[in-house]
N, C-alpha and C positions, 0 to 999 in steps of 0.2 A: 725713335720708334719705341724703345724700351721705356723712356720717360712717359710717352703717351699711354702705353699699356698700364704703367703704375698709376698715372693720373686717373685713368678710367676706372681702375680697381678701387682707388681711394674714393672716387665719386660714388661708386656703387655702395661702398660701405657707409658713406655719409647718407645716401638715400635710404639705405636699409635702416640705419639708426632713426632717421626722421620718421619713416613709416611706422616703426614699432613704438615710437614715443607718442604718436598721435592716433593710433588705431589699437583695438583690442588685440591681445597676443594671439597669434595663430599657432596651431600645433606644429611641432618640428617633424622633419623627415630626414632621411639619410643624405639627400642632396644638400639640405641646409647645413648639415655637419661638415660636408665637404667644403662648402663655401667658408664656414667658420675656420676650418683647419687651414685653408689658404690665407685667411686674414691673419691668424695668429702666427703664421710662418712668414708673413711679409715684414721685412726689416724696416719698411718705410712707415709702418703704423706704430705709433708710440704704445708702450705697455699699458698706459692708462686707458687708451681707447680699446685695447684688446680685453682688458678686464671689464670695461663697460659693455663690450660686445658679449662677453660671457654671461654677464648679469642678465642681459636681454634674452639670451638664448635659454637661460635657466627659467626665465619667466615664460617663455614659449613651451618649455618642457612641462611646466605646471599645467598648461592647457592640454597637453597630452594626458597627464595624470587625471585631470578633470574629466576628459572624454572617456578614459578607461573606467573611472568610477561610475560615470553615467551609464556606460555600456553594461557594467555588471549590475547596476540597479535595474535597468530595463530588462535584462535577462532574468533577474530574480522575479520581477513582476510578471514577466511572460510565463515563467515556470509555475509560479503560484496560481496564476489565472487558469493555466492549462489543467493543473491538478484540481482546482476548484470546480471548473466546468465539467471535468470528468466525473467527479463524485456527485455533483448537483444533477447532471444529466442522468446518472444511474438511479438516483433517488426519484427523480421526476418520472422516469420510464416505469419504475416499479409502482409509483403512485397511479400512473395512467393504467397499468395493468389491474390495480385494485379497483379503479373506477369501472372498468369493464366487468369485473366480477360483481361489483355492487349492482350494476345494471342487470346482470343475469339474475341476481337475487330478487331485484324488484320485479322482474318478469315472472319469476316463480311465485312471488307473493300475489301478484295480480291473477295468475292462473289458479292459485289455491282459493282466492276470494271469489272468483267466478264460479268454481265448483260449489262453494258453500252457499252462494247466492241462489242456487237451485233447490236448496234445502238440505237438511241432514240426510244422508243416504241411509236406507234401511239395511243395506248389506253391511254386515259387520266387517268384512274384509276390506271393503272400500273405505269404511270409517277409519280403520286402523292405518290404511295407507295415507289418508289425509292428515291424521295426527302425526304420523312419522315424518311426513313432508314438512309440516309446520315446525316440528322439533329440529329437523335438519336445517331449515331456513334460519331459525334462531341461532343454532350452533355456528352456521356459516357466517351469519352477521356478526356475532361476537368475535369470531376469529379474524374476520376482515377489519373490524373496528380496532382490534388490538394491533394488527399488522399496520394499519394506517397510522395509529398513534406512534408506533416505533419508527416508521419512515418519516413522519413529520418531525419527530424529535431528532432523528439522524440528519435531516435536511437543515434543521435549525443549528445543530452542532457544526455542520459543514460551513454554514454561513458565518458562524461565530469564529471558527478556526481560520477562515479566509480573512476576516477582519483583523484577527490577531497577526496573521502572516503579513498583511499590508503594514500594520504598525511596526512589526519587527524589521521589515525591509526599509521602511522610512528611517527607523532608528539606526540601522546599519549604514544607510546613506549619510546620515548626520555624523556618525562615528568616523566615516572615511573622509568626509570633506573637512571636518573641523580642524584636524591636525595638519591638513595639507598646506594651508597658507603659512602656518608657523614653521613647518619644515623648510619651505622655500625661502621664507624670511631669514631663517638662520643661515642658509647657503648664501643668500645675497649679502647678509651682514658680514660673513666671512670674507667674501670677495672684496667688500668695501674696506674691511680691516687690512687685508693684504695690500690693497692699493695705497692706503695711508702709510703702512709700515714700509713699503718699498720706497715711497717718496721720501719719507723721513730718513730711512737708512741710507739711501743714495746720496742725500745731502750731507750726511755725516761722513760717509765713505769718501765723498769727493774731496774732503779736506786733506786726506792722506796724500794723493798725488799733487794736490794744489801746493802743499808745503814741501813734499819730498822732492819733486822735480826741481824747483828753484834751489833747494839746499844742495842737491846733488850737482847741479850746474855750477853753483858757487864753489863747491868743493873741488870739482874738476878744474875750474878756472884757476883756483889757488894752486893746485898742483902744477899746472902748466906755466903760470906766470909768477907765482910767488906772492900774489896779491889775493886777499879775500879771507876765507875762513881760517887758513893755517897761519896767517900773519899775526904778529902781536898787536897790531892796530885793529881794534874791534869797533871803530867808529862806523856810523851808519853809511857814510860814503864809501868805505872800504868794501861794502857788500852790494855795490851797485848792480853786479851781475845777478844777484839774488832777486833784486827788485825788478830788473828788466825782464828776466825770465818769468817771474811771477805775473807781471802785467801782460806779457805776451801770451802766457799759458791761459790766463783768465779770459782774455778777449778772443783768442784764436782757437783754443782747444777745449775750453770749459764745457760748452754745451755738448760737444761730441763725447767727451769723457763721461759727462752725466748720463747721456743716453746709453753708453756702453755699460756703465755700472747698473743703471736701472734695468736694462735688458737682462743682465746676468742675474740680478736679484729676483726679477719677476718671472723669468722663463720657467723656473721649476714650478711655481704656483700656477701659472697659466696652463702648462702642460698637464699638471695634476688635475686641475679643474676640468679641462677638456676631456680627459680620460674618464672622469666621474660622470660628466654629462653624456658621453658616448655610451658608457655602461648602463646608465639609467634609461636612456632611450632604447637601447637594445632590449633590456628587460621589459620595458613597456610594450614594445612592438611584439615581442615573443608571447607575452601574456594575452594581448589582443588576438593574435593569430590562433592561439590555443582555444580561446573562447569562441572565435568564429568557426573553427573546425568542429568543436564539440556541439555547438548549437545550430550549425548550418545557417548562420546569419552573419552578414558582414557588419562591421561597425558603421560604415556609411549608410547602409539600409536602415539600421536601427536608429541612427540620428535623424535620418530623413523622415522616418515614420513617426518620430516623436519631436 
């Protein structure tokens, strides 16, 4: 039953590897880290496969970082658009108010022209009122024209500022995404370097027990029988115990010893990389949660709408 469970787990890991090798990387979550932790704790999985799994999970973490960058980009766009529409709407409302005042001035001009169309009044007081009305109309027109010019210039400034904001946001997006690939390439390169160093070091370290065990066996045999290392006869045949143990060790224990050495050398780097992956995912998720709370918009909704 235990072997069946281990076989099922190994099959799951193999299927997991196959999927990630043939499909775009999907973002990580806490459940994925739990699965990875079980995998790197499994003694039946070689260190090389564990390091390869870590590389794949770091690639998936890159997808999380890309989502966060995209989320921040969308929120920046949303904020810039909201501010732009607020200022633009304010300008347009005031321009609409000016149009109403211009219409009122037009009505006053029409009324004054209608009075003048009946002829110049003989009453001096009425004449003064008409002149005062015309002067008032001219003054109001000049004031409204000046206000319209200011508002038109303000609206133009708002449009230009919005365009610059969009350019700045696009530049920020580029600044965030450009170093992302290189950062994760460095992490993947470190894991690959660890894998190569572990394999190379384990091969060298394996030579120590490969030589030491037969030498020790030969020495013990010499102490017990008087033949071997301690004798004056140093011919090859006098050390047959050394060669017998060497051959037996190589064919019966070599692979297991290599695995133990590799596990010991790799476990530190594997656990360190897992802790780094876990910390980065936690930071990513905390940042996303803070942004969602601040802007009252979930990451899923933002990605769905865009």
